[in-house]
TORRO-642445 format. One record per residue: x, y, z negated of N, C-alpha, C in turn; residue number from 0; residue in one letter. Coordinates in steps of 0.001 Angstrom, whole numbers. Atoms other than C-alpha are relative to their C-alpha. Last residue first. Layout:
<sites>
+---------+---------+---------+---------+---------+---------+---------+---------+---------+-----+------+
!    n_c1 !    n_c2 !    n_c3 !   ca_c1 !   ca_c2 !   ca_c3 !    c_c1 !    c_c2 !    c_c3 ! seq ! type !
+---------+---------+---------+---------+---------+---------+---------+---------+---------+-----+------+
!       X !       Y !       Z !       X !       Y !       Z !       X !       Y !       Z ! NUM !    A !
...
+---------+---------+---------+---------+---------+---------+---------+---------+---------+-----+------+
</sites>
This chain:
<sites>
+---------+---------+---------+---------+---------+---------+---------+---------+---------+-----+------+
!    n_c1 !    n_c2 !    n_c3 !   ca_c1 !   ca_c2 !   ca_c3 !    c_c1 !    c_c2 !    c_c3 ! seq ! type !
+---------+---------+---------+---------+---------+---------+---------+---------+---------+-----+------+
!     685 !     205 !     338 !    4729 !   17746 !  -10507 !   -1420 !     552 !    1462 ! 157 !    L !
!     317 !    1219 !    -295 !    7880 !   17307 !   -8650 !   -1397 !    -203 !    -468 ! 156 !    H !
!     222 !    -153 !   -2058 !    8838 !   21269 !   -8150 !    -669 !   -1750 !    -280 ! 155 !    Q !
!    1900 !    1016 !    -127 !    8165 !   20862 !  -11968 !     436 !    -359 !     747 ! 154 !    N !
!     131 !     582 !   -1790 !   12258 !   22537 !  -12239 !   -1169 !   -1215 !    -267 ! 153 !    N !
!     -11 !    -976 !     -21 !   12790 !   24402 !  -16305 !    -871 !    -405 !    1756 ! 152 !    G !
!    -762 !   -1504 !    -947 !   14197 !   22300 !  -17405 !    -331 !     722 !     932 ! 151 !    N !
!    -169 !   -1639 !    -331 !   11952 !   20933 !  -19794 !     683 !      -7 !     536 ! 150 !    D !
!    -585 !   -1359 !     758 !   12395 !   16999 !  -20386 !     133 !     780 !    1307 ! 149 !    A !
!    -208 !    -629 !     524 !   10580 !   14577 !  -19177 !      67 !     810 !    -279 ! 148 !    Y !
!    1292 !     154 !    -776 !   11947 !   12909 !  -16009 !   -1459 !    1015 !   -1464 ! 147 !    E !
!    -404 !    -406 !   -1125 !   15492 !   12811 !  -17999 !   -1609 !     656 !     905 ! 146 !    G !
!    -532 !    -257 !   -1349 !   14022 !   11251 !  -21369 !     147 !     549 !    1295 ! 145 !    R !
!   -1246 !    -749 !    -236 !   13471 !   13314 !  -24151 !     680 !    -580 !     947 ! 144 !    R !
!     248 !    -823 !    -787 !    9597 !   12121 !  -24031 !    1417 !    1145 !     530 ! 143 !    L !
!    -289 !    -726 !     220 !   10009 !    8703 !  -25465 !     483 !    1442 !     779 ! 142 !    E !
!    -469 !    -170 !   -1711 !    7299 !    6536 !  -24561 !     794 !    1412 !    -799 ! 141 !    L !
!    -263 !   -1397 !     520 !    5461 !    4357 !  -27766 !    1149 !      64 !    1231 ! 140 !    R !
!   -1263 !    -789 !   -1385 !    3675 !    1492 !  -26995 !     482 !    1176 !    -404 ! 139 !    M !
!   -1020 !   -1694 !    1082 !    1233 !    -679 !  -29872 !    1144 !     347 !    1084 ! 138 !    V !
!   -1152 !      92 !    1126 !    -811 !   -3653 !  -28289 !     295 !    1692 !     408 ! 137 !    A !
!    -215 !    -685 !     270 !   -4789 !   -4193 !  -28576 !    1709 !     158 !      19 ! 136 !    Q !
!   -1340 !     530 !   -1023 !   -5512 !   -7413 !  -28350 !     519 !    1406 !     577 ! 135 !    K !
!     353 !   -1549 !    -721 !   -7038 !   -6924 !  -32154 !    1189 !    -827 !    1236 ! 134 !    C !
!     852 !     789 !   -1396 !   -7772 !  -10533 !  -33435 !     -87 !    1537 !    1233 ! 133 !    N !
!    -926 !    1313 !    -169 !   -5436 !   -9683 !  -37179 !    -345 !    -604 !    1523 ! 132 !    N !
!   -1805 !    -630 !    -220 !   -6552 !   -5706 !  -37258 !     263 !   -1671 !     510 ! 131 !    F !
!    -819 !    1057 !   -1301 !  -10427 !   -7051 !  -36415 !     657 !    -153 !     -28 ! 130 !    R !
!     110 !    1349 !     445 !  -11684 !   -5739 !  -40012 !     286 !   -1293 !     991 ! 129 !    D !
!     662 !     674 !    -708 !  -10311 !   -2334 !  -39407 !     263 !   -1874 !     -82 ! 128 !    C !
!    1060 !     151 !     408 !   -9283 !    -132 !  -41937 !    -551 !   -1072 !     722 ! 127 !    V !
!    -327 !      60 !    1173 !   -5522 !     538 !  -40557 !   -1124 !    -831 !   -1103 ! 126 !    A !
!    -298 !    1684 !    -190 !   -7065 !     282 !  -37211 !     456 !    -429 !   -1513 ! 125 !    C !
!     759 !     479 !    -253 !   -8899 !    3294 !  -37930 !     206 !   -1410 !     318 ! 124 !    D !
!    1024 !    -110 !    1137 !   -6735 !    5412 !  -39905 !    -734 !    -977 !    1087 ! 123 !    T !
!    1652 !    -457 !     436 !   -4130 !    5031 !  -36992 !    -637 !     -51 !    -663 ! 122 !    W !
!     580 !   -1183 !    -277 !    -488 !    5427 !  -37156 !   -1195 !     226 !     359 ! 121 !    L !
!   -1013 !   -1273 !     572 !    1032 !    3183 !  -39644 !    -540 !     930 !     925 ! 120 !    E !
!     737 !    -839 !    1625 !   -2141 !     857 !  -39306 !    1267 !     607 !    -170 ! 119 !    K !
!    1281 !   -1233 !    -259 !    -985 !     785 !  -35569 !    -694 !     182 !    -986 ! 118 !    K !
!    -486 !   -1365 !    -595 !    3147 !    -323 !  -36234 !   -1840 !     844 !     195 ! 117 !    M !
!     622 !    -583 !    1648 !    1676 !   -3425 !  -37471 !     197 !    1717 !    -604 ! 116 !    N !
!     925 !    -220 !      88 !    1861 !   -4817 !  -34213 !    -215 !     424 !   -1102 ! 115 !    N !
!     598 !     946 !     168 !    5315 !   -4036 !  -33325 !   -1152 !      85 !    -669 ! 114 !    Q !
!    -160 !    -219 !    1244 !    6403 !   -1383 !  -30744 !    -671 !   -1916 !   -1512 ! 113 !    L !
!     848 !     843 !     768 !    6416 !   -2396 !  -26973 !     287 !    -288 !   -1586 ! 112 !    A !
!    -173 !    1193 !    -181 !    8051 !     155 !  -24619 !    -586 !    -689 !   -2042 ! 111 !    V !
!     403 !     470 !    1585 !    6736 !    2608 !  -22937 !     416 !   -1598 !     171 ! 110 !    F !
!    -924 !    -681 !     681 !    8745 !    3760 !  -19589 !    -384 !    -564 !   -1484 ! 109 !    G !
!    -462 !   -1774 !     209 !    6241 !    3618 !  -17000 !    1239 !     935 !   -1095 ! 108 !    M !
!    -478 !   -1095 !   -1199 !    6971 !    1046 !  -15822 !    -131 !     960 !    -373 ! 107 !    K !
!   -2059 !      77 !     -73 !    6530 !    -566 !  -18985 !     542 !     784 !    1085 ! 106 !    K !
!    -238 !   -1470 !    1197 !    3011 !    1443 !  -19876 !    1341 !    -641 !     399 ! 105 !    F !
!     -23 !    -689 !    -398 !    1562 !   -1322 !  -16630 !    1249 !    1479 !    -972 ! 104 !    F !
!    -932 !     428 !   -1468 !    2972 !   -4398 !  -17949 !    -278 !    1685 !     569 ! 103 !    G !
!    -932 !    -359 !     608 !     713 !   -3181 !  -21917 !     970 !      54 !    1659 ! 102 !    P !
!   -1250 !     185 !   -1457 !   -2179 !   -3609 !  -19799 !    1061 !     675 !    -428 ! 101 !    A !
!      26 !    2070 !    -611 !   -4715 !   -4545 !  -22677 !     299 !     -76 !     453 ! 100 !    T !
!     390 !      66 !   -1301 !   -3234 !    -530 !  -24254 !    -410 !   -1639 !    -822 !  99 !    T !
!     261 !    1321 !     319 !   -2668 !    1437 !  -27626 !    -612 !    -902 !    1640 !  98 !    R !
!     711 !     185 !     -53 !    -407 !    4185 !  -27522 !    -783 !   -1427 !     -38 !  97 !    V !
!     202 !    1703 !      39 !    1931 !    6379 !  -27903 !   -1357 !    -563 !     417 !  96 !    Y !
!    1398 !     580 !    -469 !    3515 !    9718 !  -26482 !    -301 !    -958 !   -1078 !  95 !    I !
!     401 !    1698 !    -429 !    6986 !   10452 !  -28544 !   -1857 !     208 !     288 !  94 !    H !
!   -1097 !    1161 !    -311 !    9021 !   12878 !  -28928 !    -104 !   -1310 !     555 !  93 !    E !
!     234 !    1557 !     799 !    6159 !   16127 !  -28660 !    1529 !    -525 !      13 !  92 !    H !
!     395 !     -72 !     838 !    6204 !   19400 !  -27078 !     892 !    -871 !   -1046 !  91 !    G !
!    -980 !   -1095 !    -198 !    5027 !   19377 !  -24326 !     521 !    -226 !   -1776 !  90 !    K !
!   -1437 !     -56 !     921 !    2588 !   16846 !  -24874 !    1110 !     506 !     147 !  89 !    F !
!     641 !     635 !     870 !    -467 !   18011 !  -22555 !    1053 !    -327 !   -1641 !  88 !    L !
!    1397 !    -670 !     535 !    1837 !   19647 !  -20444 !    -424 !    -295 !   -1110 !  87 !    T !
!    -727 !    -648 !    -880 !    5601 !   17420 !  -18903 !   -1154 !    1349 !    -853 !  86 !    L !
!    -255 !    -376 !    1525 !    3655 !   14329 !  -21400 !    1208 !    1396 !    1044 !  85 !    G !
!     156 !    -228 !    1205 !     899 !   14646 !  -19253 !    1080 !     286 !   -1127 !  84 !    L !
!     353 !   -1766 !     847 !    2315 !   15620 !  -15997 !    -427 !     363 !   -1383 !  83 !    W !
!   -1155 !   -1236 !    -213 !    4462 !   12622 !  -15900 !    -348 !     494 !    -572 !  82 !    R !
!    -678 !     307 !    1256 !    1568 !    9872 !  -17195 !    1526 !    1312 !     460 !  81 !    V !
!     633 !   -1098 !    1839 !    -539 !   11606 !  -14571 !     808 !     -53 !   -1113 !  80 !    L !
!     -28 !   -1522 !     117 !    2092 !   10965 !  -11749 !    -843 !     417 !   -1657 !  79 !    L !
!   -1735 !    -395 !    1036 !    2785 !    7137 !  -13350 !     110 !    1628 !     760 !  78 !    A !
!    -403 !     739 !    1883 !    -856 !    6178 !  -13036 !    1808 !    1226 !     366 !  77 !    G !
!    1122 !    -552 !     663 !   -1342 !    7666 !   -9322 !     -50 !     610 !   -1379 !  76 !    I !
!    -814 !    -933 !     907 !    1853 !    5823 !   -8120 !   -1230 !    1139 !    -757 !  75 !    G !
!   -1067 !    -539 !   -1026 !     -95 !    3842 !   -5375 !     969 !    1120 !    -597 !  74 !    R !
!   -1124 !     817 !   -1319 !   -1440 !     517 !   -6856 !     912 !    1204 !     536 !  73 !    G !
!   -1318 !     230 !    1865 !   -4640 !    2186 !   -8290 !    1780 !    -858 !    1329 !  72 !    R !
!   -1804 !   -1176 !    -194 !   -6313 !    4274 !   -5188 !    1046 !    -457 !   -1215 !  71 !    Y !
!    -249 !     159 !   -2210 !   -9857 !    2227 !   -4094 !     891 !     962 !     217 !  70 !    N !
!   -1028 !    1373 !    -611 !   -9866 !    1035 !   -8221 !     201 !    -123 !     865 !  69 !    P !
!    1192 !    1020 !   -1329 !  -10728 !    4782 !   -8779 !     795 !   -1011 !     104 !  68 !    H !
!     -70 !    -274 !   -1394 !   -7734 !    5407 !  -11595 !    -697 !    -791 !     521 !  67 !    V !
!     574 !     836 !   -1187 !   -7562 !    5148 !  -15185 !      -1 !     166 !    1100 !  66 !    A !
!    -899 !    -368 !    -999 !   -5899 !    6500 !  -18668 !    -457 !    -579 !    1289 !  65 !    I !
!     573 !     698 !    -990 !   -6962 !    6817 !  -21636 !     370 !     750 !    1173 !  64 !    T !
!    1383 !     195 !      89 !   -5993 !    8039 !  -25093 !    -729 !    -964 !     710 !  63 !    H !
!     674 !     241 !   -1739 !   -2652 !    8893 !  -24328 !   -1490 !    -870 !    -445 !  62 !    L !
!      52 !    1743 !    -401 !   -1652 !    9012 !  -28373 !    -688 !     536 !    1685 !  61 !    E !
!     156 !     186 !   -1167 !     620 !   11833 !  -29934 !    -600 !   -1046 !    1272 !  60 !    P !
!    -774 !      16 !    -447 !    -349 !   11324 !  -33774 !    -258 !      89 !    1444 !  59 !    C !
!    -904 !     659 !    1112 !   -3083 !   11032 !  -36238 !    1434 !     290 !     473 !  58 !    E !
!     648 !    -131 !    1272 !   -6029 !   13320 !  -34120 !    1391 !     -18 !   -1267 !  57 !    A !
!    -804 !    -479 !     990 !   -3974 !   14231 !  -31209 !    -562 !    -441 !   -1947 !  56 !    Y !
!     334 !    -328 !     973 !   -5584 !   13343 !  -28358 !    1351 !    -239 !   -1233 !  55 !    K !
!    -661 !    -403 !    1676 !   -4888 !   13164 !  -25280 !    -799 !    -643 !    -890 !  54 !    S !
!     582 !   -1203 !    1145 !   -6984 !   12128 !  -21691 !     807 !    -429 !    -933 !  53 !    C !
!    -799 !      70 !    1441 !   -5550 !   10711 !  -18346 !    -696 !     712 !   -1105 !  52 !    A !
!    -224 !    -541 !    1532 !   -7940 !   10466 !  -15142 !    1306 !    -315 !   -1226 !  51 !    I !
!    -875 !     972 !    1305 !   -8102 !    9173 !  -11792 !      83 !    1167 !    -786 !  50 !    G !
!   -1054 !    1562 !    -661 !   -9025 !    9707 !   -8087 !     -12 !    -584 !   -1412 !  49 !    I !
!    -530 !    1025 !     573 !  -11342 !   12767 !   -8335 !     -17 !    -845 !      27 !  48 !    I !
!     731 !     615 !     781 !  -12483 !   14477 !   -5074 !     679 !    -704 !   -1037 !  47 !    R !
!    1091 !    -632 !     507 !  -11222 !   17644 !   -3618 !    -767 !    -996 !   -1057 !  46 !    N !
!    1235 !   -1037 !    -734 !   -9497 !   16404 !    -719 !   -1218 !     368 !   -1141 !  45 !    E !
!    -800 !      43 !   -1706 !   -6907 !   14157 !   -3262 !   -1609 !      59 !     727 !  44 !    L !
!    1388 !     129 !    -861 !   -8014 !   14265 !   -6969 !     781 !     277 !    1029 !  43 !    T !
!    -810 !    -262 !    -770 !   -6114 !   13792 !  -10569 !    -661 !     271 !    1670 !  42 !    A !
!     657 !    -233 !   -1455 !   -7537 !   14872 !  -12907 !    1085 !     194 !     745 !  41 !    V !
!    -353 !    -418 !   -1609 !   -6390 !   15666 !  -16392 !    -422 !    -430 !    1088 !  40 !    I !
!   -1301 !     645 !    -865 !   -7385 !   15287 !  -20234 !    -382 !     805 !    1243 !  39 !    C !
!   -1098 !     623 !     166 !   -8398 !   17292 !  -23796 !     801 !   -1152 !     953 !  38 !    D !
!    -951 !   -1030 !     176 !  -10036 !   20446 !  -23058 !    1546 !    -911 !    -577 !  37 !    R !
!    -493 !    -456 !   -1466 !  -12426 !   18170 !  -20888 !    1656 !    1056 !      27 !  36 !    Y !
!     587 !   -1189 !    -430 !  -13647 !   16512 !  -24899 !    1182 !     560 !    1688 !  35 !    E !
!    -687 !    -593 !   -1161 !  -13215 !   12871 !  -25420 !    -772 !    1343 !     448 !  34 !    L !
!   -1097 !    -492 !     615 !  -15093 !   12038 !  -28650 !    1122 !     325 !    1204 !  33 !    G !
!     638 !    -798 !    1067 !  -16712 !    8871 !  -27381 !    1134 !     676 !    -775 !  32 !    G !
!    -139 !   -1232 !     -26 !  -15213 !    7703 !  -24328 !    -497 !    1068 !    -896 !  31 !    T !
!     698 !   -1163 !     524 !  -13973 !    4597 !  -24428 !     289 !    1225 !    -505 !  30 !    D !
!    -251 !    -125 !     731 !  -13106 !    1980 !  -21602 !    -325 !    1209 !   -1356 !  29 !    L !
!    1144 !     585 !    1424 !  -15172 !    -351 !  -20144 !    1445 !     669 !   -1139 !  28 !    F !
!    -870 !    1296 !     943 !  -13055 !    -379 !  -17156 !    -232 !    -189 !   -1127 !  27 !    Y !
!    -583 !    1008 !    -947 !  -14885 !    1163 !  -14515 !     -20 !    -578 !   -1067 !  26 !    T !
!    1034 !     584 !     597 !  -16419 !    3394 !  -17839 !     360 !   -1307 !    1094 !  25 !    S !
!    -877 !     907 !    1547 !  -12844 !    5274 !  -17457 !   -1834 !    -920 !    -474 !  24 !    A !
!   -1244 !    1068 !    -404 !  -14278 !    6415 !  -13602 !     236 !    -865 !   -1338 !  23 !    I !
!     319 !     689 !   -1028 !  -17724 !    7702 !  -14606 !    1241 !   -1552 !    -142 !  22 !    C !
!     666 !     719 !     834 !  -16600 !    9147 !  -18160 !    -806 !   -1457 !    1008 !  21 !    K !
!    -771 !     193 !     343 !  -14321 !   11468 !  -15948 !    -688 !   -1853 !    -606 !  20 !    I !
!    -914 !    1441 !    -763 !  -16634 !   11659 !  -13469 !     959 !    -294 !    -255 !  19 !    D !
!    1451 !    1246 !    -288 !  -19435 !   13082 !  -15533 !     855 !    -895 !     474 !  18 !    Q !
!     408 !    1618 !     927 !  -16851 !   15095 !  -17737 !    -957 !    -767 !     864 !  17 !    M !
!    -690 !    2007 !    -446 !  -15414 !   16781 !  -14544 !    -971 !   -1103 !    -997 !  16 !    D !
!    1006 !     401 !   -1515 !  -17969 !   20152 !  -14664 !     629 !   -1811 !     452 !  15 !    Q !
!     903 !     695 !     524 !  -15939 !   20911 !  -18529 !   -1019 !    -786 !    1266 !  14 !    E !
!     553 !    -890 !     -78 !  -13018 !   21469 !  -16361 !   -1256 !    -874 !    -830 !  13 !    T !
!    2132 !     418 !     280 !  -10634 !   19003 !  -16816 !    -207 !    1419 !     -34 !  12 !    A !
!     615 !     -24 !    1020 !   -6399 !   20560 !  -16193 !   -1485 !    -404 !     495 !  11 !    P !
!     466 !   -1414 !    1083 !   -5123 !   19866 !  -12782 !    -622 !    -387 !    -993 !  10 !    R !
!    -578 !     653 !    1110 !   -3089 !   17123 !  -10494 !    -614 !    1624 !   -1102 !   9 !    V !
!    -692 !    -524 !    1240 !   -2621 !   16773 !   -7143 !    -873 !     171 !   -1076 !   8 !    G !
!    1129 !     164 !     974 !   -2722 !   13948 !   -5043 !     -25 !    1095 !    -620 !   7 !    V !
!    1132 !    -170 !    -379 !    -734 !   13949 !   -1698 !   -1366 !     128 !    -896 !   6 !    D !
!    -818 !    -704 !    -241 !    2756 !   12997 !   -2986 !   -1669 !    1047 !     865 !   5 !    N !
!    -427 !    -749 !    1195 !    1151 !   10459 !   -5264 !     616 !    1464 !     407 !   4 !    A !
!    1089 !    -722 !    -110 !    -639 !    8605 !   -2051 !     642 !     923 !   -1361 !   3 !    L !
!     319 !    -833 !    1461 !    1762 !    6044 !   -2207 !    -263 !     341 !     401 !   2 !    S !
!    -551 !   -1292 !    -288 !    1219 !    3526 !     791 !    -119 !     688 !   -1136 !   1 !    R !
!     126 !    -520 !     103 !     434 !    -304 !    -129 !     428 !    1410 !     233 !   0 !    M !
+---------+---------+---------+---------+---------+---------+---------+---------+---------+-----+------+
</sites>
């Protein structure tokens, strides 16, 4: 498949984008409860939203939701969204954390797996969850000091 990353625009979400954000997230049964447009970015192609990424700062800098429309998967859009988040919404943080059932994708982006018990230290809802021992979500961390996330004033690749 041909990469579309150079043809795709990324921008902060607007209130009007929330329906599309929820629609794309629901394709993968992702939780959108409590998300606000201010916490999201969208990837667009020809004025259509084809990917989303949302952050949360409740307890730690968390990449809460990321999804690309199924017709556009595997073309570099998820990677573009992660880079954009690292350089904008998470600017000033040392790490981004994620809870995921798709660790392979995040490993390709440079995230490293952490011990499962770290979830309890990072998120209150994990610490009190009665299903913690059966949880299928991996916890991963991305270091933002890496070259592609360093703020060197040259963000022309975005």
